[in-house]
C-alpha positions, 0 to 999 in steps of 0.5 A, a space after each residue: 560296702 561303700 558305693 563307688 560314686 561316694 568314693 569317687 566324690 570323696 577323692 574328687 573333693 580331696 583333690 580339689 581341696 589339695 589343688 585349690 586350697 580354700 583354707 589357710 592358717 594364721 599363726 599367733 605371731 603373723 597377720 595375713 593379707 588376702 589378695 584378689 587375683 594376686 594383685 588387689 588387697 581385699 582384707 587383713 586377717 590378724 586373728 590366729 587360727 584356721 580361715 577360709 578363702 576362695 580357691 586359688 588363683 582367685 584368692 591368694 595369701 601373703 603373711 607378715 610378722 606381727 611381732 616387734 622387729 629390729 632394724 640395725 643400720 650400718 655406722 655412718 657419718 654425721 656432722 654436728 653443729 660445731 662442725 665435728 664429725 661423728 660415726 653413729 651406729 644406731 638401731 630401731 624397733 618397729 612393727 607392721 600395723 597396716 599390712 595392706 598399706 605396707 603392701 601397696 607402698 613398699 611391698 614387703 619387709 625388705 622394702 620397709 627396712 630400706 624406707 626406715 633406713 632412709 627416714 631414720 638417717 635423714 632425721 638423725 642428720 637434721 637433729 644432730 646438726 642442731 647440737 654440739 658434739 658433747 651434747 650428742 655424746 653425753 648430755 642430751 642423747 635421751 632427748 635427741 632420741 625421743 624427738 627422732 623417734 617421734 618424727 620418724 614414726 610420723 613419716 613411717 605411718 604412711 607406709 603402715 609402719 610404727 617405729 617405737 624406738 630409735 637408739 644410738 648404739 655408739 658415737 665414735 670419732 673417725 679413725 683419722 681424728 682418733 689419734 689427734 683427739 687422743 693426744 689432746 686428751 693426754 695433754 689435757 690430763 697431763 696439764 691437770 696432773 701438773 696443776 694438781 701436783 703444784 697445788 699439792 706441793 704448795 699445800 704441803 709446803 704450807 702445812 709443813 711451815 705451819 707445823 714447824 711454826 707450831 712445833 717451835 712455839 710448843 718447844 719454846 713454851 715448854 722450854 719457858 715452862 721448864 726454866 720457870 719450874 727449874 728456877 722455882 725448884 732451885 729457889 725452894 732447894 736453896 731456901 730449904 738448905 738455908 733453913 737447914 743450915 741455919 738450924 745447926 751449921 756444924 751438923 749440916 756441914 757434917 752431913 754434907 761431908 758424908 754425902 761427898 764421901 759417899 759419892 766420891 769414895 769407893 773401892 777403886 778410889 784413892 784420896 789424897 787430902 791436905 792435912 789442912 783440908 776440912 775433908 780431912 777433919 773426920 779422919 783426924 777426929 777434929 770435927 767436933 773439937 
């Protein structure tokens, strides 16, 4: 049987542990600051696990995130070097590296977010004021963000904060300027389109003129060649006819007459010949007399 004194001691011990709570747990994603009398920071505990502290209210615990945090700013106006207005929407990734310093300066994460907002907006205004609008939008954004990140991290160090990256999500024009800029863009595109169409029509005219010229040269050369060939053919045929005629004029005339009959006479042809016509000689039987 357990003695009553031991039972009473265990009860008192459990009540004391519950009331004064001398133990605390630090999670893997957390870091804790031990406070003396709830005011004076004593130490930072970053190792996860179960830890011991003196009873409350002598020691108290405040926990902070150890993971990477994100700050997302509201879109705000900035002025560029060429006096253009842009609406920048930016964000940053940061972490708490010195919880004691953060506790002494800005107290908590909300205070840290406010201080980060001031630092980043200030540095963005300084950096963008030294660049033209087109450089911020398209040409040098990477370099701008790198320099802003470096300077913001230097200033945030005094608050126990490390800023790892600052980025621009979007860079838009003010609403009142969008329509005029859009109209200028349309006019510029129409001007370029007219230029391209004019250049295309000029090139098409040149190509057609060259094609017409080449086709005329080709046709002329072909006609010249055909006339030469026809002339040579006619010359050869005349020579062949002359040679054939000179060998036997009567037989040649006889063959030519038969050829004329073959081409001119058929079942639908009626021939009317003079009795003195040479074509009539075959019908009269006078050819070889």
